[in-house]
C-alpha positions as CSV (number, residue, x, y, z in Angstrom):
1,X,-41.7,-0.1,-108.7
2,X,-38.5,1.6,-107.4
3,X,-38.0,1.8,-103.7
4,X,-35.6,4.5,-102.4
5,X,-34.6,4.5,-98.8
6,X,-33.1,7.5,-97.1
7,X,-32.0,7.9,-93.5
8,X,-31.7,11.5,-92.3
9,X,-29.0,12.4,-89.8
10,X,-28.1,8.8,-89.0
11,X,-26.9,5.6,-90.8
12,X,-29.5,2.9,-91.2
13,X,-28.4,-0.7,-90.9
14,X,-29.1,-3.2,-93.6
15,X,-31.8,-5.0,-91.6
16,X,-33.9,-1.8,-91.4
17,X,-33.5,-1.2,-95.1
18,X,-34.5,-4.8,-95.9
19,X,-37.5,-4.6,-93.6
20,X,-38.6,-1.4,-95.2
21,X,-38.3,-2.8,-98.7
22,X,-40.1,-6.0,-97.8
23,X,-43.0,-4.1,-96.1
24,X,-43.3,-1.6,-99.0
25,X,-43.5,-4.4,-101.6
26,X,-46.7,-5.6,-99.9
27,X,-48.3,-2.3,-100.7
28,X,-48.2,-3.1,-104.4
29,X,-50.8,-5.9,-103.8
30,X,-53.4,-3.1,-103.2
31,X,-52.4,-0.8,-106.0
32,X,-50.6,-2.0,-109.1
33,X,-49.7,1.3,-110.8
34,X,-47.1,2.4,-108.2
35,X,-44.2,4.1,-109.9
36,X,-41.9,4.7,-107.0
37,X,-41.8,4.9,-103.3
38,X,-39.5,7.1,-101.2
39,X,-38.9,6.0,-97.6
40,X,-37.5,8.7,-95.3
41,X,-36.6,7.8,-91.7
42,X,-35.5,10.4,-89.2
43,X,-35.0,10.7,-85.4
44,X,-36.9,13.7,-84.1
45,X,-35.4,15.8,-81.4
46,X,-38.1,15.5,-78.7
47,X,-38.1,14.6,-75.0
48,X,-40.6,11.9,-75.7
49,X,-39.6,8.3,-76.3
50,X,-41.8,8.2,-79.4
51,X,-39.3,10.0,-81.6
52,X,-38.7,7.8,-84.7
53,X,-40.3,9.3,-87.9
54,X,-41.1,7.3,-91.0
55,X,-42.4,9.1,-94.1
56,X,-43.6,7.3,-97.2
57,X,-44.0,9.2,-100.5
58,X,-45.7,7.0,-103.0
59,X,-45.7,8.1,-106.6
60,X,-48.8,7.0,-108.6
61,X,-50.0,8.2,-111.9
62,X,-51.5,11.7,-111.5
63,X,-50.8,12.0,-107.8
64,X,-48.5,11.4,-104.9
65,X,-49.6,9.8,-101.6
66,X,-47.6,11.0,-98.6
67,X,-47.9,9.4,-95.2
68,X,-45.9,10.3,-92.0
69,X,-46.0,8.3,-88.8
70,X,-44.0,8.4,-85.5
71,X,-43.4,5.5,-83.2
72,X,-40.9,4.1,-80.7
73,X,-39.0,2.2,-83.4
74,X,-38.4,2.7,-87.1
75,X,-39.9,-0.7,-87.9
76,X,-43.1,0.2,-86.0
77,X,-43.3,3.6,-87.7
78,X,-42.7,2.0,-91.2
79,X,-45.5,-0.5,-90.4
80,X,-47.9,2.2,-89.3
81,X,-47.2,4.3,-92.4
82,X,-47.5,1.3,-94.7
83,X,-50.9,0.3,-93.2
84,X,-52.1,3.8,-93.6
85,X,-50.9,4.0,-97.2
86,X,-52.7,0.7,-98.0
87,X,-56.0,2.2,-96.8
88,X,-55.5,5.3,-98.8
89,X,-54.6,3.4,-102.0
90,X,-57.6,1.1,-101.5
91,X,-59.9,4.1,-101.3
92,X,-58.1,5.7,-104.3
93,X,-58.5,2.5,-106.4
94,X,-62.1,2.2,-105.4
95,X,-62.8,5.8,-106.4
96,X,-61.1,5.3,-109.7
97,X,-63.1,2.1,-110.4
98,X,-66.4,3.9,-109.6
99,X,-65.7,6.9,-111.7
100,X,-65.0,4.7,-114.7
């Protein structure tokens, strides 16, 4: 599984990149056939304090799973997106298992 981290319009520090990689690796426990994961982080131009966007694009055979979440911090947004991706991949795996 390849993990690609990209920060849009800012420079991410190494702690954030390490956090994202560590959190994304946990997703592979729920679905083994993940080819690659693209993590995009961006600061949205809003007046709201919840302006940190994390987008996960998870490449699996035959499909891509895309999850976007916003939060007060990038770590929180990455966590929310990863939790959501885990639920989606569990459902996808279950659907595959039932269909044969």
